[in-house]
N, C-alpha and C positions, 0 to 999 in steps of 0.2 A: 517272564524273567524271574529267577529266584532272588530273594533279597541277599545281599552280601552280609556275611557275618564277620564282624570285626572284633578283635580282642584289644582291650585297652592296654596302654603301655604299662601300668602297674601290674597287670596280670603277667607280663613277660619278664619283668625285672625280678631278680632274685631277692630274697628277704634281706640280704646284706646291703642292698642298695635302697630298699624301700623303708626298712626299719633297722638302721645300723646299730642303735643302742640295744635294742632287744636281741638282735643277732649276736652282738658282742657278749651280752650277758649269758646267752645260751651257750656259746662256745666256752665262756669262762666256767660255767657249771660243769660242763663235760671235762674240761681240763683239770679242774679241782678233783672231780671224781676219779679220774685216771691217776692223778698224783697220790691221792689217798689210798687207792687200791694198790698201787706200787709199794707204798710204805707198809701196808698191812702184810703184803706178800713177803717183803724183805724181813720184817720183824718176826713173822711166823716162821720163816725159814731159819732164822737165827736161833729161835727157841728150839726148833726140832733138832738142829745141829748140836746145840748145847745140852739138850736132854734127850738123847736117843732112846732111853728106856720108856719114855711116854709117847714116843712118836706115833706108834700105831693107833693108840686111843685118840690122840689129837687129830690125826689125819681122818679117822672115821667121823669124828665130830665136825670137822671142817667140811667134809663131803656132804654130810647130812644137812648142815647149815646152808650150803649152796643150793641143794635140791629144794629145801624149804623156801628160800628166797626166790628161786626160779618159779616154783609153783604159785607162790603168792603173787608174783609179778604177772604171770600168765593169767591168773584169775582176775586180777585188777584190770589188766588190759582188756580182757573179754567183757567185763562189766562196763568199762568206759566205751568200748566200741558199740556194744548193744545199746548203750544210752545215747548214742549219736555224737559222741565227742570227736573232735578233729584228730588228725594224725599226731600232732604234737602232744595233745592231752593223753592220747592212748600210750604214746611212748613214755611220757612222764609217769603215768600210772604203772606201766610195766617195770620201770627202773626204780621206782620209789622203795620197794622192799630191799633191793640190793644196796642202794645208797644208804638206807637206814642201818643195815648190818655192817657195812664198811665203816661208817662213822662210829658205830658202837664198838666195833673191834679195835679201831684206832685209839679210842678213848681207853679201852681196857688195856691195850698193850702199853700205852704211855704210863698207866698207873701201876704196871706190874712191878713187884718188888725187885730191887736190884740186889744181887748177891756179891 
């Protein structure tokens, strides 16, 4: 007779039930990132609308910035995965460059001179 393989209850419960504070903090980080990204998009759109003469240059710079953040995230995720990191650590490594750029853009847009 083959031995019966059992899975413990903690293996079946989602992270929300086993580690509620860590789960809530993780959801909070994603929500904050989404809110910041929305603000950057809104403020950049307002700048493009207010200054259409510089729109083409600005759009090219924004596209290049996104490509750079994507490539940096891809490389960081690859390094983390090769290093044996877990799924959450790989995800965090992949998102770190994008989060860093969004925060920097939000700071820059808040400091922009008002006319």
